[in-house]
C-alpha positions as CSV (number, residue, x, y, z in Angstrom):
1,M,-23.6,1.0,22.4
2,A,-22.9,4.6,21.2
3,P,-19.8,5.2,19.2
4,T,-17.3,7.4,21.0
5,D,-13.9,7.7,19.4
6,F,-13.7,6.5,15.8
7,P,-11.3,5.4,14.8
8,P,-10.3,4.3,18.3
9,T,-7.0,5.6,19.6
10,P,-4.5,2.8,19.6
11,P,-2.5,2.0,22.7
12,A,1.1,3.1,23.0
13,K,3.5,1.0,21.0
14,P,5.2,-1.7,23.0
15,S,8.6,-1.1,24.5
16,V,11.5,-3.1,23.0
17,L,13.3,-4.8,25.9
18,A,15.8,-6.7,23.7
19,R,16.5,-7.2,20.0
20,R,18.6,-10.0,18.5
21,E,19.3,-11.3,15.0
22,V,18.8,-15.1,15.1
23,A,19.4,-15.9,11.4
24,S,20.4,-14.2,8.2
25,S,20.6,-14.8,4.4
26,Q,21.4,-12.7,1.3
27,L,17.9,-11.2,1.3
28,F,16.5,-11.4,4.8
29,A,17.3,-11.5,8.5
30,I,15.2,-13.1,11.2
31,E,15.0,-10.8,14.2
32,S,13.7,-11.7,17.7
33,L,12.1,-8.9,19.7
34,D,11.3,-9.0,23.4
35,L,8.4,-6.6,23.9
36,R,6.5,-5.1,26.9
37,F,3.0,-4.0,26.0
38,S,1.2,-1.0,27.5
39,N,-0.8,-3.3,29.8
40,G,2.4,-4.9,31.2
41,A,2.2,-8.2,29.2
42,E,5.6,-9.3,27.8
43,R,6.0,-11.4,24.7
44,T,8.8,-12.4,22.3
45,F,8.0,-11.9,18.6
46,E,10.0,-13.0,15.6
47,R,10.0,-11.0,12.3
48,L,11.5,-11.4,8.9
49,K,13.4,-8.2,8.3
50,G,14.3,-7.1,4.7
51,K,17.5,-5.4,3.8
52,G,15.8,-2.0,3.5
53,R,15.9,-1.5,-0.3
54,G,12.2,-1.6,-1.0
55,A,10.3,-3.2,-3.9
56,V,8.0,-2.3,-6.7
57,M,5.1,-4.0,-8.5
58,I,4.0,-2.7,-11.8
59,I,0.5,-2.5,-13.4
60,A,1.7,-2.1,-17.0
61,M,-1.0,-1.0,-19.5
62,P,-0.1,-1.6,-23.1
63,D,-3.5,0.0,-24.0
64,P,-6.3,1.4,-21.9
65,D,-8.0,-2.0,-21.5
66,H,-5.2,-4.5,-20.9
67,V,-2.6,-5.2,-18.3
68,L,0.7,-7.2,-18.7
69,L,1.1,-10.3,-16.5
70,I,4.1,-12.6,-16.3
71,H,4.5,-16.3,-15.7
72,E,7.5,-17.0,-13.4
73,Y,8.8,-19.8,-11.2
74,A,7.6,-19.2,-7.6
75,A,10.1,-21.1,-5.3
76,G,7.8,-20.8,-2.3
77,F,5.2,-23.0,-4.1
78,D,7.7,-24.9,-6.3
79,D,5.5,-24.1,-9.3
80,Y,4.9,-21.5,-11.9
81,A,2.6,-18.6,-11.1
82,L,0.9,-15.8,-13.0
83,T,1.6,-12.4,-11.5
84,L,2.5,-8.8,-12.1
85,P,6.1,-7.7,-12.9
86,K,7.9,-6.8,-9.7
87,G,11.3,-6.6,-8.1
88,L,13.6,-4.9,-5.6
89,V,14.7,-1.3,-5.8
90,D,18.5,-1.2,-6.6
91,P,20.8,1.0,-4.5
92,G,20.6,4.6,-5.8
93,E,17.3,4.1,-7.6
94,D,14.0,5.8,-7.0
95,I,10.8,3.8,-7.3
96,V,9.9,5.2,-10.7
97,T,13.3,4.2,-12.1
98,A,13.2,0.8,-10.5
99,A,9.7,0.2,-11.8
100,N,10.7,1.1,-15.4
101,R,13.9,-1.1,-15.1
102,E,11.9,-4.1,-13.9
103,L,9.3,-3.6,-16.6
104,M,12.1,-3.6,-19.2
105,E,13.8,-6.7,-17.7
106,E,10.6,-8.8,-17.2
107,C,8.3,-7.6,-20.0
108,G,10.6,-6.1,-22.7
109,M,8.7,-2.8,-22.4
110,G,9.5,0.6,-21.1
111,A,7.0,3.2,-20.0
112,R,6.9,6.9,-20.7
113,R,4.5,7.5,-17.8
114,I,4.8,5.8,-14.4
115,E,2.9,7.0,-11.3
116,P,2.7,5.6,-7.8
117,L,-0.7,3.9,-7.1
118,I,-0.5,2.5,-3.5
119,E,1.8,0.9,-1.0
120,L,0.9,-2.6,0.1
121,S,2.4,-4.7,2.9
122,L,2.5,-8.5,3.2
123,A,2.0,-10.3,6.6
124,P,2.8,-7.2,8.7
125,N,2.7,-9.3,11.9
126,Y,5.8,-11.2,10.7
127,M,7.7,-9.0,8.2
128,D,8.4,-5.4,7.4
129,H,8.2,-5.8,3.6
130,R,6.4,-3.0,1.7
131,M,5.6,-3.0,-2.0
132,Q,5.1,0.2,-4.0
133,V,2.5,-0.5,-6.7
134,M,3.1,1.6,-9.8
135,L,0.8,2.3,-12.7
136,A,2.7,2.4,-16.0
137,S,1.3,3.5,-19.4
138,D,2.4,4.8,-22.8
139,L,4.6,1.7,-23.2
140,Y,7.3,1.2,-25.9
141,P,9.5,-1.8,-26.7
142,K,12.7,-1.9,-24.7
143,R,14.4,-4.9,-23.2
144,L,17.1,-4.9,-20.6
145,P,18.9,-8.0,-19.3
146,G,17.6,-9.0,-15.9
147,D,18.5,-11.5,-13.2
148,E,15.8,-14.0,-14.1
149,P,17.2,-17.5,-14.7
150,E,15.0,-18.1,-17.7
151,P,12.9,-15.9,-20.1
152,L,9.5,-15.0,-18.7
153,T,6.3,-15.4,-20.6
154,V,4.3,-12.2,-20.9
155,E,0.5,-12.2,-21.3
156,A,-1.8,-9.2,-21.9
157,F,-5.1,-9.6,-20.0
158,P,-8.3,-7.5,-19.9
159,I,-8.2,-5.5,-16.6
160,E,-12.0,-5.6,-16.5
161,D,-12.0,-9.4,-16.3
162,I,-10.3,-10.0,-13.0
163,A,-12.9,-12.6,-12.2
164,S,-11.5,-14.9,-14.9
165,L,-8.0,-14.4,-13.5
166,L,-9.2,-15.4,-10.0
167,A,-10.7,-18.6,-11.5
168,R,-7.2,-19.7,-12.7
169,E,-5.1,-22.0,-10.5
170,D,-1.9,-20.2,-11.3
171,F,-3.1,-16.7,-10.3
172,H,-3.2,-16.4,-6.5
173,E,-0.7,-13.8,-5.2
174,A,-2.6,-11.5,-2.8
175,R,-0.6,-8.4,-3.6
176,A,-1.2,-8.8,-7.3
177,I,-4.9,-9.4,-6.8
178,A,-5.2,-6.3,-4.6
179,A,-3.2,-4.2,-7.0
180,L,-5.3,-5.1,-10.0
181,F,-8.6,-4.3,-8.2
182,I,-7.2,-0.9,-7.0
183,A,-5.9,-0.1,-10.5
184,R,-9.1,-1.1,-12.1
185,D,-11.2,1.1,-9.8
186,K,-8.8,4.0,-10.3
187,L,-9.0,3.7,-14.1
188,R,-12.9,3.4,-13.9
189,S,-13.2,6.5,-11.8
190,E,-10.9,8.5,-14.2
191,R,-13.0,7.4,-17.2
192,D,-16.2,8.4,-15.4
193,G,-14.7,11.8,-14.3
194,E,-15.0,10.9,-10.6
195,S,-12.6,11.3,-7.7
196,W,-10.8,8.0,-7.0
197,W,-10.5,8.2,-3.2
């Protein structure tokens, strides 16, 4: 079969026939969508809808070879998990300010340099959540009070040793794994004088 159109042209987006909020909490709303697809098929989808503030995840580099990770309670698993610092963007904040604030709250460090790395989504069939991954360097000690219920443990880990992290039972968040691989590859390409993308 000869390739024709690559990437293929996607069909037209489905028409929204009806939209209803079926449940709501402080952070999320569950929305039901009645859809008609371009081929005439009709389905009802439910999605978890955020409150539209956005979120950041930070790759914080205390030196060129290490990244800061935090241990925090993960209510979804009812256990502690090792992950990257992250949090919601507060009203009136841009993503750089939000990333620096979260870094100060969760790791006790600020960053003189913060740059956007990539945007990641999580389960896009079921939720509209997007996470801005930020690369932070030139760190300095600075702690702000946060909303965490207990102090977080911070660990510096070699960014070139992601395989060891993946072998740990407490490191399993897909966004953090993807962010670390992307940051590692970007840092490698910069060191080698190559283009990242």
